[in-house]
Structures are given as C-alpha cells and as structure tokens.
N, C-alpha and C positions, 0 to 999 in steps of 0.2 A: 537601400531605400531609393526609389525612383525620384527623379527630380520633378519639380513643377515645370510646366511648359508655358511660356508666354508667347502668344501669337499676336503679330501686329502687321501693319502694312506700310509703316514709315510715315504716316501722316503726323502732324503736330500733336494731336491727342494721343496717338500711339507712342510717340517718342517720349512725351512727358510721362506717360504711365510706365514705360519701360524704366526710366530713371528712378521713379518712385518704387517700383517693384524690386529693383536691384538694391536700392538703399534699404528697403524693409526686410528682405529675406536673404540678401547676399548673392552675388554673381555665381558662387559655387553651388547654389541650391536651385538654380533656374536655367533652363535651356531656352534661348531666345530664337524664335522662328519668324523670319520676315517673309510673310506670304507674298508681298509685292515683288520680292527678288527671287523667291523659290516657290513658284506656283505649283510645283510637283507635290508640295506638302498640303495643298488645299483639301484634297480628298481625305487625307488623314485627319486633318482638323475637323472636317465635317462629320466624319465617322465618330469622333469623340464628342460631338455635340456643339461645336463652335459655329455660331451663326453670324457673328459680327466680331470685329476687332476694335480695340484691344480686348483680349481675353486670356484668362489663366486657366490651365487645366491642372488640377492638383494631383498629387501622387495617387489619390484614391479615385481619380477620374471625375471629380466634380468640376463642372465648367462654371467659371466666374466671369461674366461679361462685365467689363469695366467701361463705364461711360459709353459713348458710341462714336467710333471713328469712321467705320465703313462696314457694309455688309459683305459677306463672303461673295455674293453675286457681283458686287461692284469691283472686287479685286480680280475676278476672272478676266 
C-alpha cells in the first residue's frame, strides 16, 4: 500500500498539523515532504493537486488541504 504524503512548508500551522497527522495515522504510514527545504518537490505536489500547505495526499490521491499555512506560490 502506498503511504499518505504530508506536504508542508515549516510554518507554525504546518508543524502543528504535522504533529497531529503523525499522532493520528502513525509515522510509518506517512511520508513528510517539507517544500520549504525541498523546492524540487513543488512540481510533484502541484501535479497531485496541492495548492496550499499543509496538505495531505491520500494513497488514492485525494488531496486534503488542512487549514491554511501558505500557498504553493508563496513557497516558491
């Protein structure tokens, strides 16, 4: 089974959401991608439908935007 992907940019909203996601689904079930540190992943996130962070992409490729920390354009 593919893992859930959690995209974030390191802002306080994102970090708080990251802790909650890990607590809810377990670190073994989620890949964490920090777009602020790894800008090469921005294009992949956009192709999956991520428009803002924090966001989860489920194994079935549904995008769940959690609260609002920053738009993808702001991260660039």
